[in-house]
NUTI-701970 format. One record per residue (C-alpha): residue number from 1; x, y, z. Coordinates in steps of 0.05 Angstrom, whole numbers, plus 5000, padded with zeros to 4 digits. Each point is the difference from the previous one (the first is absolute). Layout:
BEGIN
i:NUM, X:X, Y:Y, Z:Z;
...
% end
This chain:
BEGIN
i:1, X:5100, Y:5009, Z:5417;
i:2, X:4975, Y:4939, Z:4966;
i:3, X:5045, Y:4962, Z:4949;
i:4, X:4956, Y:5010, Z:4942;
i:5, X:4971, Y:5063, Z:4973;
i:6, X:4946, Y:5009, Z:4947;
i:7, X:5011, Y:5063, Z:4957;
i:8, X:4934, Y:5033, Z:4969;
i:9, X:5009, Y:5060, Z:4951;
i:10, X:4934, Y:5045, Z:5006;
i:11, X:4968, Y:5057, Z:4959;
i:12, X:4928, Y:5012, Z:5016;
i:13, X:4988, Y:4933, Z:5035;
i:14, X:4958, Y:5028, Z:5059;
i:15, X:4942, Y:4953, Z:4983;
i:16, X:5050, Y:4938, Z:5010;
i:17, X:5057, Y:5015, Z:5042;
i:18, X:4971, Y:4989, Z:5075;
i:19, X:4965, Y:4936, Z:4973;
i:20, X:5063, Y:4970, Z:4966;
i:21, X:5043, Y:5015, Z:5063;
i:22, X:4953, Y:4970, Z:5050;
i:23, X:4995, Y:4938, Z:4958;
i:24, X:5080, Y:4996, Z:4993;
i:25, X:5011, Y:5009, Z:5070;
i:26, X:4947, Y:4948, Z:5019;
i:27, X:5036, Y:4944, Z:4963;
i:28, X:5036, Y:4952, Z:5047;
i:29, X:5067, Y:5030, Z:4974;
i:30, X:5046, Y:5048, Z:5042;
i:31, X:5001, Y:5060, Z:4945;
i:32, X:5008, Y:5074, Z:5000;
i:33, X:4964, Y:5038, Z:4947;
i:34, X:5030, Y:5058, Z:4966;
i:35, X:4959, Y:5053, Z:4960;
i:36, X:5037, Y:5044, Z:4949;
i:37, X:4951, Y:5057, Z:4983;
i:38, X:5004, Y:5049, Z:4941;
i:39, X:4972, Y:5055, Z:5031;
i:40, X:4928, Y:4972, Z:4992;
i:41, X:4951, Y:5060, Z:4995;
i:42, X:4942, Y:4950, Z:5028;
i:43, X:5039, Y:4998, Z:5064;
i:44, X:5024, Y:4929, Z:5001;
i:45, X:5063, Y:5020, Z:5040;
i:46, X:4953, Y:5029, Z:5053;
i:47, X:4965, Y:4936, Z:5010;
i:48, X:5066, Y:4962, Z:5012;
i:49, X:5022, Y:5049, Z:5046;
i:50, X:4935, Y:4989, Z:5042;
i:51, X:5011, Y:4925, Z:4998;
i:52, X:5074, Y:5007, Z:5022;
i:53, X:4979, Y:5015, Z:5070;
i:54, X:4964, Y:4933, Z:5006;
i:55, X:5045, Y:4961, Z:4960;
i:56, X:5077, Y:5005, Z:5011;
i:57, X:5018, Y:4950, Z:4941;
i:58, X:4975, Y:5059, Z:4951;
i:59, X:5048, Y:5046, Z:4970;
i:60, X:4990, Y:5063, Z:4950;
i:61, X:5042, Y:5030, Z:4952;
i:62, X:4971, Y:5068, Z:4970;
i:63, X:5029, Y:5017, Z:4934;
i:64, X:4991, Y:5072, Z:4972;
i:65, X:4963, Y:4988, Z:4936;
i:66, X:4974, Y:4943, Z:4958;
i:67, X:5067, Y:4970, Z:4958;
i:68, X:4973, Y:4932, Z:4983;
i:69, X:5007, Y:4928, Z:5030;
i:70, X:5073, Y:4992, Z:4986;
i:71, X:5024, Y:5057, Z:5035;
i:72, X:4955, Y:4989, Z:5063;
i:73, X:5021, Y:4923, Z:5005;
i:74, X:5073, Y:5024, Z:4995;
i:75, X:4992, Y:5046, Z:5058;
i:76, X:4961, Y:4946, Z:5042;
i:77, X:5052, Y:4948, Z:4987;
i:78, X:5056, Y:5043, Z:5017;
i:79, X:4963, Y:5018, Z:5064;
i:80, X:4992, Y:4924, Z:5012;
i:81, X:5074, Y:4984, Z:4986;
i:82, X:5024, Y:5050, Z:5046;
i:83, X:4954, Y:4970, Z:5057;
i:84, X:5030, Y:4933, Z:4990;
i:85, X:4937, Y:4954, Z:4982;
i:86, X:5018, Y:4932, Z:4974;
i:87, X:4932, Y:4995, Z:4954;
i:88, X:4969, Y:5051, Z:4961;
i:89, X:4929, Y:4992, Z:4961;
i:90, X:4972, Y:5053, Z:4955;
i:91, X:4921, Y:5000, Z:4984;
i:92, X:4946, Y:5049, Z:4979;
i:93, X:4956, Y:5027, Z:5048;
i:94, X:4933, Y:4988, Z:4957;
i:95, X:4993, Y:4924, Z:5017;
i:96, X:5016, Y:4979, Z:4930;
i:97, X:5057, Y:4959, Z:5035;
i:98, X:4967, Y:4951, Z:5054;
i:99, X:5033, Y:5015, Z:5067;
i:100, X:4990, Y:4924, Z:5021;
i:101, X:5053, Y:4982, Z:4946;
i:102, X:5055, Y:5036, Z:5044;
i:103, X:5000, Y:4937, Z:5045;
i:104, X:5018, Y:4946, Z:4950;
i:105, X:5043, Y:5054, Z:4962;
i:106, X:5039, Y:5013, Z:5069;
i:107, X:5011, Y:4925, Z:5008;
i:108, X:5034, Y:4995, Z:4934;
i:109, X:5048, Y:5058, Z:5022;
i:110, X:5013, Y:4978, Z:5072;
i:111, X:5008, Y:4927, Z:4977;
i:112, X:5055, Y:5020, Z:4954;
i:113, X:4965, Y:4972, Z:4941;
i:114, X:5006, Y:5061, Z:4955;
i:115, X:5031, Y:5073, Z:5012;
i:116, X:4943, Y:5032, Z:4963;
i:117, X:4930, Y:4975, Z:4998;
i:118, X:4947, Y:5027, Z:4948;
i:119, X:4927, Y:5003, Z:5017;
i:120, X:4984, Y:4977, Z:4928;
i:121, X:4938, Y:5014, Z:4959;
i:122, X:5022, Y:4951, Z:4945;
i:123, X:5030, Y:4944, Z:5035;
i:124, X:4959, Y:4938, Z:4984;
i:125, X:4951, Y:5035, Z:4953;
i:126, X:4972, Y:5071, Z:5003;
i:127, X:4976, Y:5017, Z:5069;
i:128, X:4964, Y:5066, Z:4996;
i:129, X:4931, Y:5023, Z:5019;
i:130, X:4959, Y:5064, Z:4979;
i:131, X:5042, Y:5019, Z:4942;
i:132, X:4974, Y:5011, Z:4931;
i:133, X:5027, Y:4956, Z:4945;
i:134, X:5042, Y:5057, Z:4970;
i:135, X:5033, Y:5015, Z:5064;
i:136, X:5019, Y:4922, Z:5010;
i:137, X:5022, Y:5002, Z:4929;
i:138, X:5039, Y:5060, Z:5014;
i:139, X:5039, Y:4970, Z:5064;
i:140, X:5006, Y:4932, Z:4968;
i:141, X:5029, Y:5031, Z:4939;
i:142, X:5050, Y:5041, Z:5039;
i:143, X:5022, Y:4945, Z:5038;
i:144, X:5018, Y:4960, Z:4938;
i:145, X:5036, Y:5058, Z:4971;
i:146, X:5042, Y:5012, Z:5060;
i:147, X:5020, Y:4923, Z:5001;
i:148, X:5013, Y:5005, Z:4928;
i:149, X:5047, Y:5061, Z:5002;
i:150, X:5032, Y:4981, Z:5071;
i:151, X:4998, Y:4925, Z:5000;
i:152, X:4980, Y:5006, Z:5071;
i:153, X:4969, Y:4936, Z:5026;
i:154, X:4948, Y:5029, Z:5035;
i:155, X:4920, Y:4990, Z:4975;
i:156, X:4980, Y:5066, Z:5032;
i:157, X:5059, Y:5049, Z:4997;
i:158, X:4960, Y:5063, Z:5012;
i:159, X:4968, Y:4971, Z:5059;
i:160, X:5000, Y:5050, Z:5059;
i:161, X:4990, Y:4954, Z:5058;
i:162, X:5073, Y:4974, Z:5016;
i:163, X:5036, Y:4978, Z:5062;
i:164, X:5081, Y:5010, Z:5003;
i:165, X:5047, Y:4979, Z:5050;
i:166, X:5031, Y:5067, Z:5012;
i:167, X:5069, Y:4975, Z:4976;
i:168, X:4972, Y:5000, Z:4928;
i:169, X:4985, Y:5075, Z:5007;
i:170, X:5068, Y:5017, Z:5035;
i:171, X:5036, Y:4969, Z:4938;
i:172, X:4961, Y:5045, Z:4952;
i:173, X:5018, Y:5070, Z:4988;
i:174, X:4929, Y:5030, Z:5007;
i:175, X:5017, Y:5069, Z:4980;
i:176, X:5017, Y:4980, Z:4929;
i:177, X:4928, Y:4969, Z:4989;
i:178, X:4969, Y:5062, Z:4970;
i:179, X:4931, Y:4971, Z:4978;
i:180, X:4941, Y:5035, Z:5033;
i:181, X:4941, Y:4950, Z:4985;
i:182, X:4993, Y:4921, Z:4995;
i:183, X:5066, Y:4998, Z:4960;
i:184, X:5032, Y:5006, Z:5064;
i:185, X:4972, Y:4936, Z:5026;
i:186, X:5027, Y:4970, Z:4936;
i:187, X:5072, Y:5029, Z:5014;
i:188, X:5004, Y:4970, Z:5068;
i:189, X:4982, Y:4931, Z:4981;
i:190, X:5050, Y:5005, Z:4939;
i:191, X:5058, Y:5025, Z:5043;
i:192, X:4987, Y:4949, Z:5056;
i:193, X:5000, Y:4944, Z:4947;
i:194, X:5065, Y:5029, Z:4965;
i:195, X:5036, Y:4999, Z:5069;
i:196, X:4973, Y:4921, Z:5002;
i:197, X:4956, Y:5013, Z:5060;
i:198, X:4944, Y:4945, Z:5008;
i:199, X:4929, Y:5020, Z:4973;
i:200, X:4940, Y:4957, Z:5014;
i:201, X:4930, Y:5020, Z:4981;
i:202, X:4942, Y:4986, Z:5046;
i:203, X:4930, Y:4997, Z:4967;
i:204, X:4952, Y:5054, Z:5021;
i:205, X:4933, Y:5022, Z:4977;
i:206, X:5000, Y:5075, Z:4980;
i:207, X:4933, Y:5039, Z:5015;
i:208, X:4993, Y:5067, Z:4971;
i:209, X:4991, Y:5055, Z:5043;
i:210, X:4927, Y:5019, Z:5025;
i:211, X:5018, Y:5068, Z:5035;
i:212, X:5043, Y:5054, Z:4974;
i:213, X:5028, Y:5015, Z:4931;
i:214, X:5052, Y:4963, Z:4961;
i:215, X:5070, Y:5033, Z:4989;
i:216, X:5008, Y:4966, Z:4929;
i:217, X:5009, Y:5055, Z:4944;
i:218, X:5032, Y:4992, Z:4928;
i:219, X:5068, Y:5032, Z:5025;
i:220, X:5006, Y:4940, Z:5046;
i:221, X:4989, Y:4950, Z:4946;
i:222, X:5045, Y:5040, Z:4951;
i:223, X:5058, Y:4997, Z:5050;
i:224, X:4996, Y:4929, Z:5012;
i:225, X:4999, Y:4985, Z:4922;
i:226, X:5060, Y:5041, Z:4983;
i:227, X:5036, Y:4995, Z:5067;
i:228, X:5004, Y:4931, Z:5002;
i:229, X:5036, Y:4998, Z:4932;
i:230, X:5052, Y:5048, Z:5026;
i:231, X:5009, Y:4964, Z:5065;
i:232, X:5014, Y:4941, Z:4961;
i:233, X:5046, Y:5030, Z:4954;
i:234, X:5037, Y:5031, Z:5057;
i:235, X:5013, Y:4933, Z:5036;
i:236, X:5025, Y:4970, Z:4938;
i:237, X:5051, Y:5058, Z:4989;
i:238, X:5021, Y:4992, Z:5077;
i:239, X:5009, Y:4926, Z:4991;
i:240, X:5045, Y:5012, Z:4938;
i:241, X:5040, Y:5053, Z:5041;
i:242, X:5008, Y:4953, Z:5060;
i:243, X:5033, Y:4947, Z:4958;
% end
């Protein structure tokens, strides 16, 4: 077993999953890959199983149904913590997150320059390709909103390309994070920051998927808008109770 695992949640990623795994495993890094599949009807899990015969670094968790990003990550994180990995990365299967960025992001963690490293679209400007202006405006606006509500000092709080020293995840009660969509990403960063872990942003260029379909929908946006307010309020309430 390698000391680092890359966790990739999937739902209908048959067009991408083989390529992304091969690119990750070709990097000059000692990493395992864990795919957490939500019972994809396009046989994403079957493709992963076929690869496992040739690549012992590949692991697969199959879930019974599609429940969202958050529950899939909690399942994957719990598995990784039980296996005692030292570093854990989360990323999408669709190549929107550049796999080569895993190398410098891993260096930041392994050299003890941070406890959490965020692959950031908005560090040093807006670094997004193939998105319409409306989508960029929505994403940038969401980031500003989150920072205003939470005071989280991260330019890209909704980022889904993140590396953790697993001591961070061990310190969090993952079962308490009930968000299913991108609010889950915000909650992880917020809770780590509240516990005084060091968060560093590494600038990446985000490229919109060319294969497969986006999982973004109005329920995910609504969850983030209203859920973050509730999360912040609860943190204030808890802090006052702890005094």
